[in-house]
N, C-alpha and C positions, 0 to 999 in steps of 0.2 A: 504494500500500500504505499502511495505517495501522499504526503500531507503538507499543506501550506500552514505555516506560522506567521501571522501577522503581528507587529507590534506598533500601536499608536502613542500618541502624546498624553493619554490619560496616566494619572498617577497609579502605581502598581506594577512597576518594572519586575517585581519579584515573581509574578505570575508569569511573565514571559520567560524568564530564565528558567523557573521551574519546568515550564511546559517544554522548553527545548532540551533540558536535561532528560526529562523522562521520555520523550520522543526518541531520544539516543537510545535509552533502554528497551525500548518496545521492539521485540523481534519482528512483528508484522510491519514495521516502518522501515521501508528501504531507504527513503530519502525524505527530507525535509526541505521544502522551499521557504526560505526566510525573506520577509520583506519588513523593513523597518522605515517608518516615516522620519522625517527630520525632528519633529517634536519628540518622537518616540525615542530617538537617540539623546536628545537633550535630557528628557526624564530619567532615561536609564542611567546617565551620567551623573545626575544630581542626586538620584536615590542609591548610587554607588553599586549598580548591578552590571555584570557583563553577561553575554550570552555565551555559551561554551562553543568551541571551534571544533569541526569535524569533517571528515571527507563526505559525510553523510548529509551535511547541511549545505545547501547551495543557496547563496544570497543574491537577491534581484534588486536592483535599484527601484524606487518607489515610482520613478517617473518612466520606467522602461515597459511601454506597452506592446512591445514587441518580443515577449519572452513566452516560455511555455505556459505560465500560470495565467496569462491572459486569453487562453484558448481552451475551449472545452475538450478539445481534441487530445489534450495532454493527459486528461484523465487523473487528475488528483482526486484522492478518494474522500479527503475531508480538509476542511480549512477552520482554523482557529485564530480568532482575533483577541489577543491578550496582552495588556489591557485593550479595551474598545472604548475611544473617546465618543461623546455624544455627537461630535460633529461628524465623525465616520459613521455612526449609526444612522444619523438622519440623511446623510448622502447615499448611503446604501438602500436605505428605506425608499428614498425617492428615485432610485434607479439612476442616480448621477455618478458616473465613473470618471473622476478627474484625476486619480491616481491609480496606480498598480493594485493597491490594497483594495480599493473600491471595485475595479474591474475584476479582480480574482473573486471577490464575494459575489459580485452579479453573475459570474460564469458559474459558481457554486449553486446559486438559486435557479438560474434558468437550466442547468443540467440536473437538477433535483438531487444533488449530492450534499453531505453534511456540511453545514455552516454554523459554527458555535462562536458566540460573542461573549467575552467575559467583560461585561459592563462595569464601568468603575465611576460612579457619580452618586452624590447624596446631597439633597433629596432629588427626586425625579421631579420634573415639570410635567405638565400635561402633554406638551411636545414630546418629550422623552417617552413617555408612556405610549403615546399613539405611534411613534416610529417604531418602537419595539414590537407593539401589537401587530404593526404592519409586516415586520420581518418575521415574527411568529407565524402570521397567516401565510406567508410565502415559503415556509418550511424551514427557517432558520431556528436555532435553540439559543434562547438568551439565559446566560448564567450569570446572575449579579454576583460581584466580587463580595459576597456575604459569607464570611467562614461560619463553620458549624463549631459546636463545642462538645458533641457527644463524645469524640475520641479524647477528650481532656488534654488539648495541645499545651505543651509546656514552653514552646518557643514560638517566636513570630514564623519561623520557617515552617514549623509543624501546623500552625493556625492557616497560613496561606495554602499549604498543601490540601487542605480540605476543600478549597475553591479549584485549585489546578486538577486535582484527582477527578472532581466532577465534571469539569470541562473536557478533559481527555476521554472520560468515559461517555459523554454525550458524543463525541466525535467517533466513537466506535473503537477507541484504543484500550486494549485489555491489558491492564497492569495491575499487580497488587495494590489494594488500597483499603481503608478503614471501611467497615461495614457495621452499621448499627444493628446491635442484637436485641436491645431492649432488656427489660427485667424478666 
């Protein structure tokens, strides 16, 4: 399976790093196409996060509309946008593809493939909610960056992983993760 990982300028670069690291651990993921927006790079630097390097990660510039992820014929199985800014969410919901991230997301929707957006905003405005509803109606999965506490996370890394693991599961990536057992 080939997967696209996109990083936008919303706070939460830890989710991008964790997704990239776990995609490298997933035996079913043969290649990850990486797209990082300019603001995504700025936020990652500000938050002190770095993405792993690997021959299985191929990076494409966000302005390169003539690369494989811009076409449905390249047959990527899933796309995760982590974190997803509300500007990116709104443009995708409106069908506006001004960048490679937006075009790749548009391709995933039109090809009926998995598109997962880890949205990072609080509170949501009615515009945000309508855009997320429109994307859900089009087949995308919205994963709010709302960590869970069932696993009793002891570190920020563990807390963020509750979101990352959910996003990967929604993209069809099968990796070991916490499962709530209840009492």
